[in-house]
N, C-alpha and C positions, 0 to 999 in steps of 0.2 A: 777647411771647407766651410761654405757658408750658405745660408738660405737667402733667397732672393724674394722679398716680400713687396706687396703693394705699398706705395706707389712706384717703387723702383722697378717692379716687374713690368710696368707699362712702358718704361724706357727701353727695356730689352725687347719687348714686342715691336716697338717703333723701329729699333735698329734691325731686327730680323726682317721686318717687312721691306725696309729699304734694300737690304741685301737680296732678298728674293726678287724683287722688282728688277734690280740691276742685272742679276745673273740671267733673268729671263730675256732681257733685251739683248744680252750678249750670247744668247743660245747655250748657256751652261745649265745642265740639269742636275737635280739633287740626288746625291748618294748618301746612304746611311749605313755605316759599318758598325760592327759590334764595339762596345766599350772595352770588353775583355778579349784579348788575342793570345796566342801562344807566345811565350817569351822569346823563342827562337826568331820570330818574325822581326822583332826590333833589333835583336842582337846582330842578325845578318844585315838588315836594312840600314841601321844607323852606325854600325861599327862598334866592336867590343870596347874600344878605348875612348869613346865619346863620353862626355860628362853625363849625358842622359842615361846611358847604359850603366856606367860605373857607379853612380851614386843617386840618381834622381828617379829611377823607375820604381813603381809599386809593383813588386813581383812576389809570387806566393805559389805554393804547391796546393793543388786541388786535392783535398784529403780523400775524396771519393774514388779517384782513379790515378792519383800521383802525377798528373799533368802539370807542367810548369806554365803558369799563366801570368799575364801582366795587364794592369790597367793601362790603356793606351796613353803614351806620353805625347804623341802627335798623331796625325791622321793619314799622312802620305803613305806610309807603309801598308796600312789597312786598305786604302783605296787601290793601290797597285796590286795587292793580294786579290782583292774582290774582282778587279778587271781581268786578271789572269785566270783566276778560278772559274769565272763564268764566261770566258772566251768573249768578252764584250768587244773586242777589236776585230772580230771576224768580218764585219760589214763596214769597217772604216773607223776613223778616229772618233774619240769621244771627249766632249767638254763636260766636266763634272765639277760640282761644288759641294761643300759640306759645312755644317755648323754643329757645334756640340761640345761637351765637356771633355777635357783632357786632365791628366793626373801627373804631377811630378812632386817628388818628396824634397823640394827645395826648402831652404830656410825661409820661413815666412817673414814677409816685410809689409810695410804699409802698401795697400793696394795689390798685393801678390798673395794668392791662395794656392793651396795644394790641389784643389780642384779649380781649374780655370777653363775658359771657353775660347774656342778658336773658330774663325771663319777661314776657309781656304778654297782655292780653285786649282784644278789639275786638268791639263789637256794632254791626252795620250794618243799616240798613233799619228801625229802630224810632224813633218820634217820642217827644218829651216828656222831661221832666227826670227821670222815674222811672228811665230807663235809665242816666243818670249816677249816680243814687243806687245802683243795683244794682251798678255797677262799683266804686264807692267801698266799698260793703259787702263786695264780693268780695275787695278788697284787704285790708280790715280782718279779714276771716275768715282770710285767708292768714297774717297776722301772728300771729293767736291760735293757728292750727294749728302754726305753727313755734315757738311758746312765746316769742315776742319781747315784751319788757316795756319800759315807759317810752317807747313810741311815741306821737308826737303827730300827730293827723290835722288837717290844716288844709284848709279848703274855700274855693275861690276861683271867680270867673267870668271867662271871656275876652270875654263879650259878642259883639257883632256887628262886622263889619269896619269900618263907619263909626264906631262907638263907639271901637274900638281906634285908628283913624286920628286921632280928635279927642284922644284921650289922649296918643297919641304926639306930636302937635304941641305940646300943652301941656307935656309932659315935656321936649321939646327946648328950648322957650322958657325954661322954669325952669332947666334945666341951663346954658343959654347965659349966664344971669345969674350963675351961679357957676363960670364956666369956669376962673377963676384957681385954684380949689380942686381941680379935677379932675386926676387923675394922667394920664400919657401914654396908657395904655390907654383910659381913659374918653374922653379927647378924640378918639382914633381912632374910637371907636364912636358919638360924639355924634350924628351924622347918619345913619349906616348901620344901627346897631342899638342905639338908646339904652336899650332895656329891659335889656339885659345889664349896663348900668352899675349897675342896681339890685341885682345879685348881687355887687357888689364886696366883697372881704374887706379892703380898705384901711381901717384904723381912722380915718384922717384924713378919710374921706369919709362915714362913717356918719351923721353928723348931717345932711348934705345929703340923703342917700338917704331917711332917715326922714321928712323933711319934703317929699318930692317928691309931685307929684300922683298920686292913686291911681285906678286904672282903675275900681274899683267906683263912683266918684263920676260917671263918665261913661256909666253904663249907662242905657239907655232903659227904658220901662215893660215892654215884652215881655221884655227880658233880665233884669230885676229879678223879674218874675213867675216865669220859668224858674228862676232862682236860689233863690227862695223855695220852689218845689216841691222842688228838691233838698234 
């Protein structure tokens, strides 16, 4: 974790002002959730076998009352909790955005800290693929607003739970046929979180990863229609 001192803090203020101005133009309103939440919120929301939950969360027991608490590793779970807890959708959908510190116990690298900062937008209570497109355009507009160049936008679809389940089974079966070529980390993840194997930076595994089953080939008619709308 690190301090942000002048003159660097002025750059942060510039970035934050750009974000606030853009979000206002897109009719997104600011939401601020607690930095500390019950651990169960992230275990349920992110999944027990994700890397975030398995090894990256800062979790601890509150010695005053025995509660299990976690420094937020991301903000979506807290935003959804707040929207549900305060019945914010009773009068229609909401467009919300947040900025703030998050915490993960990753191995520190150059430019990566255990306290880092995220900007995010969530639109809840709206149907259809148009909303997905709106968020993608919002991100694209932010890149332009910040003057970023050579940015490549890639669009994907996660489909429905049953489609992801079928893809996961096919992926595990495929990787099992190539288990001798997998590194130790990939073998550990093979049955608990096989999708993360596709993110490997190991050059020796790139050919296997590139030939692996693709999720888009498992999408049903409704998911493909939604994707085509986006």
